[in-house]
N, CA, C and O of each residue as an XYZ file, in Angstrom:
292
protein
N     100.631     61.386     65.818
C     100.349     62.345     66.863
C      99.228     63.262     66.395
O      99.133     63.578     65.209
N      98.398     63.680     67.306
C      97.307     64.610     67.024
C      97.776     66.016     67.377
O      98.184     66.278     68.509
N      97.716     66.913     66.404
C      98.237     68.272     66.566
C      97.104     69.275     66.378
O      96.326     69.173     65.430
N      97.018     70.247     67.291
C      95.998     71.296     67.216
C      96.654     72.629     66.880
O      97.684     72.985     67.453
N      96.056     73.360     65.954
C      96.475     74.721     65.616
C      95.322     75.624     66.031
O      94.224     75.536     65.480
N      95.578     76.495     67.008
C      94.491     77.318     67.544
C      94.607     78.765     67.083
O      95.656     79.220     66.627
N      93.486     79.469     67.222
C      93.393     80.872     66.857
C      94.135     81.700     67.902
O      93.871     81.575     69.098
N      95.055     82.536     67.456
C      95.810     83.385     68.378
C      94.896     84.441     68.993
O      94.018     84.979     68.318
N      95.102     84.731     70.260
C      94.305     85.744     70.948
C      94.723     87.133     70.486
O      95.897     87.371     70.202
N      93.785     88.027     70.412
C      94.080     89.410     70.075
C      93.864     89.711     68.605
O      94.410     89.036     67.732
N      93.071     90.718     68.342
C      92.738     91.078     66.964
C      93.947     91.577     66.187
O      93.964     91.497     64.959
N      94.955     92.089     66.879
C      96.129     92.625     66.194
C      97.141     91.542     65.815
O      98.091     91.821     65.082
N      96.956     90.329     66.295
C      97.883     89.229     65.999
C      97.728     88.787     64.550
O      96.623     88.471     64.108
N      98.832     88.766     63.812
C      98.803     88.413     62.396
C      99.544     87.108     62.098
O      99.628     86.691     60.943
N     100.074     86.471     63.126
C     100.814     85.223     62.912
C      99.922     84.017     63.155
O      98.916     84.094     63.861
N     100.316     82.903     62.553
C      99.629     81.638     62.781
C     100.712     80.582     62.976
O     101.785     80.668     62.377
N     100.432     79.599     63.804
C     101.442     78.601     64.163
C     101.775     77.643     63.034
O     102.850     77.042     63.041
N     100.882     77.483     62.063
C     101.138     76.550     60.969
C     100.419     77.015     59.711
O      99.257     77.417     59.762
N     101.106     76.958     58.601
C     100.511     77.292     57.313
C      99.888     76.040     56.701
O     100.164     74.931     57.157
N      99.056     76.201     55.681
C      98.535     75.015     55.001
C      99.651     74.118     54.439
O      99.527     72.893     54.460
N     100.720     74.712     53.947
C     101.845     73.923     53.436
C     102.493     73.104     54.556
O     102.832     71.937     54.359
N     102.662     73.714     55.723
C     103.240     72.995     56.861
C     102.308     71.874     57.319
O     102.767     70.818     57.753
N     101.002     72.107     57.222
C     100.027     71.062     57.562
C     100.223     69.854     56.650
O     100.197     68.714     57.114
N     100.417     70.100     55.361
C     100.653     69.000     54.418
C     101.869     68.186     54.838
O     101.848     66.957     54.773
N     102.921     68.862     55.265
C     104.135     68.167     55.705
C     103.877     67.336     56.959
O     104.356     66.207     57.068
N     103.126     67.890     57.897
C     102.797     67.143     59.116
C     101.969     65.909     58.788
O     102.203     64.833     59.338
N     101.007     66.065     57.897
C     100.172     64.935     57.491
C     101.003     63.876     56.773
O     100.797     62.679     56.976
N     101.935     64.310     55.938
C     102.805     63.372     55.219
C     103.670     62.571     56.185
O     104.067     61.444     55.887
N     103.959     63.158     57.339
C     104.742     62.467     58.367
C     103.868     61.582     59.254
O     104.361     60.977     60.206
N     102.571     61.504     58.945
C     101.682     60.603     59.663
C     100.900     61.209     60.814
O     100.251     60.485     61.569
N     100.952     62.527     60.961
C     100.224     63.190     62.042
C      98.799     63.525     61.605
O      98.507     63.592     60.411
N      97.921     63.732     62.578
C      96.586     64.261     62.340
C      96.617     65.720     62.774
O      97.158     66.038     63.833
N      96.037     66.618     61.960
C      96.076     68.043     62.278
C      94.652     68.594     62.344
O      93.842     68.376     61.444
N      94.369     69.311     63.429
C      93.072     69.940     63.661
C      93.302     71.443     63.771
O      94.119     71.887     64.579
N      92.593     72.226     62.969
C      92.781     73.676     62.922
C      91.485     74.354     63.349
O      90.418     74.073     62.805
N      91.589     75.248     64.325
C      90.419     76.007     64.771
C      89.990     76.966     63.669
O      90.830     77.616     63.047
N      88.693     77.057     63.427
C      88.158     77.968     62.418
C      88.743     79.366     62.594
O      88.734     79.918     63.695
N      89.248     79.930     61.509
C      89.788     81.284     61.529
C      91.199     81.405     62.056
O      91.713     82.520     62.157
N      91.845     80.310     62.395
C      93.184     80.373     62.998
C      94.189     81.101     62.117
O      95.052     81.811     62.633
N      94.098     80.944     60.816
C      95.078     81.561     59.926
C      94.597     82.791     59.200
O      95.343     83.378     58.416
N      93.365     83.196     59.443
C      92.753     84.272     58.670
C      93.546     85.571     58.702
O      93.746     86.180     57.651
N      94.005     86.017     59.866
C      94.755     87.275     59.954
C      96.113     87.196     59.271
O      96.722     88.225     58.981
N      96.590     85.983     59.014
C      97.863     85.793     58.318
C      97.646     85.535     56.824
O      98.604     85.309     56.084
N      96.384     85.570     56.384
C      96.084     85.386     54.973
C      95.848     83.943     54.555
O      95.865     83.634     53.364
N      95.627     83.054     55.525
C      95.325     81.650     55.241
C      93.895     81.373     55.703
O      93.503     81.753     56.806
N      93.136     80.718     54.858
C      91.713     80.531     55.132
C      91.376     79.066     55.371
O      92.112     78.164     54.972
N      90.244     78.857     56.033
C      89.829     77.509     56.420
C      89.836     76.538     55.247
O      90.267     75.393     55.392
N      89.361     76.986     54.082
C      89.321     76.075     52.934
C      90.711     75.648     52.494
O      90.880     74.545     51.975
N      91.715     76.506     52.692
C      93.094     76.135     52.360
C      93.597     75.033     53.294
O      94.283     74.108     52.859
N      93.253     75.137     54.570
C      93.645     74.096     55.527
C      92.926     72.786     55.216
O      93.518     71.711     55.309
N      91.649     72.879     54.847
C      90.904     71.672     54.481
C      91.500     71.029     53.233
O      91.652     69.809     53.176
N      91.837     71.842     52.232
C      92.454     71.321     51.012
C      93.799     70.669     51.313
O      94.203     69.725     50.634
N      94.493     71.175     52.334
C      95.780     70.600     52.728
C      95.596     69.278     53.470
O      96.542     68.505     53.617
N      94.357     69.023     53.941
C      94.080     67.760     54.620
C      93.768     67.869     56.094
O      93.490     66.861     56.743
N      93.808     69.087     56.642
C      93.503     69.273     58.062
C      92.005     69.162     58.307
O      91.195     69.345     57.399
N      91.657     68.860     59.542
C      90.270     68.916     59.981
C      90.064     70.285     60.602
O      90.721     70.617     61.589
N      89.163     71.089     60.044
C      88.867     72.407     60.595
C      87.719     72.246     61.582
O      86.673     71.683     61.258
N      87.937     72.753     62.795
C      86.972     72.586     63.880
C      86.343     73.930     64.244
O      86.973     74.970     64.051
N      85.112     73.932     64.766
C      84.370     75.176     64.949
C      84.771     76.043     66.139
O      84.475     77.238     66.148
N      85.436     75.473     67.143
C      85.746     76.264     68.337
C      86.961     75.688     69.061
O      87.448     74.608     68.728
N      87.430     76.422     70.043
C      88.637     76.033     70.777
C      88.478     74.684     71.465
O      89.388     73.856     71.417
N      87.346     74.454     72.099
C      87.134     73.206     72.832
C      87.244     71.998     71.917
O      87.924     71.026     72.248
N      86.585     72.051     70.774
C      86.639     70.903     69.863
C      87.994     70.788     69.180
O      88.388     69.691     68.785
N      88.713     71.894     69.032
C      90.048     71.831     68.439
C      91.013     71.156     69.397
O      91.821     70.322     68.987
N      90.931     71.511     70.662
C      91.859     70.946     71.639
C      91.595     69.468     71.885
O      92.532     68.670     71.914
N      90.332     69.094     72.063
C      89.992     67.692     72.266
C      91.029     66.988     73.118
O      91.319     67.420     74.234
N      91.590     65.904     72.597
C      92.650     65.181     73.309
C      93.934     65.193     72.480
O      94.605     64.171     72.333
N      94.259     66.361     71.945
C      95.444     66.497     71.096
C      96.712     66.311     71.917
O      96.765     66.642     73.101
N      97.720     65.778     71.262
C      99.006     65.571     71.909
C      99.858     66.823     71.928
O     100.644     67.028     72.853
N      99.707     67.675     70.899
C     100.511     68.891     70.777
C      99.588     70.031     70.375
O      98.718     69.863     69.520
N      99.782     71.204     71.002
C      99.015     72.393     70.648
C      99.992     73.434     70.128
O     100.940     73.806     70.820
N      99.758     73.908     68.893
C     100.603     74.946     68.307
C      99.909     76.286     68.457
O      98.748     76.439     68.077
N     100.638     77.276     69.022
C     100.080     78.618     69.192
C     101.013     79.643     68.616
O     100.721     80.838     68.661
């Protein structure tokens, strides 16, 4: 399954739908994970951490959503 993790709306939002560790688990289960640039930044997770976990980091909402089967917000 293709899973998208998007950037939460609002500058005061500090949560993210998936951590880099959770991304590793999803990938281990055979899923593809796409993370919008900056999605985890307010929660202390950075794009390079998601890339190291194996996710594809995408530049904007449109490219993150693509034809994903599941969107995590």
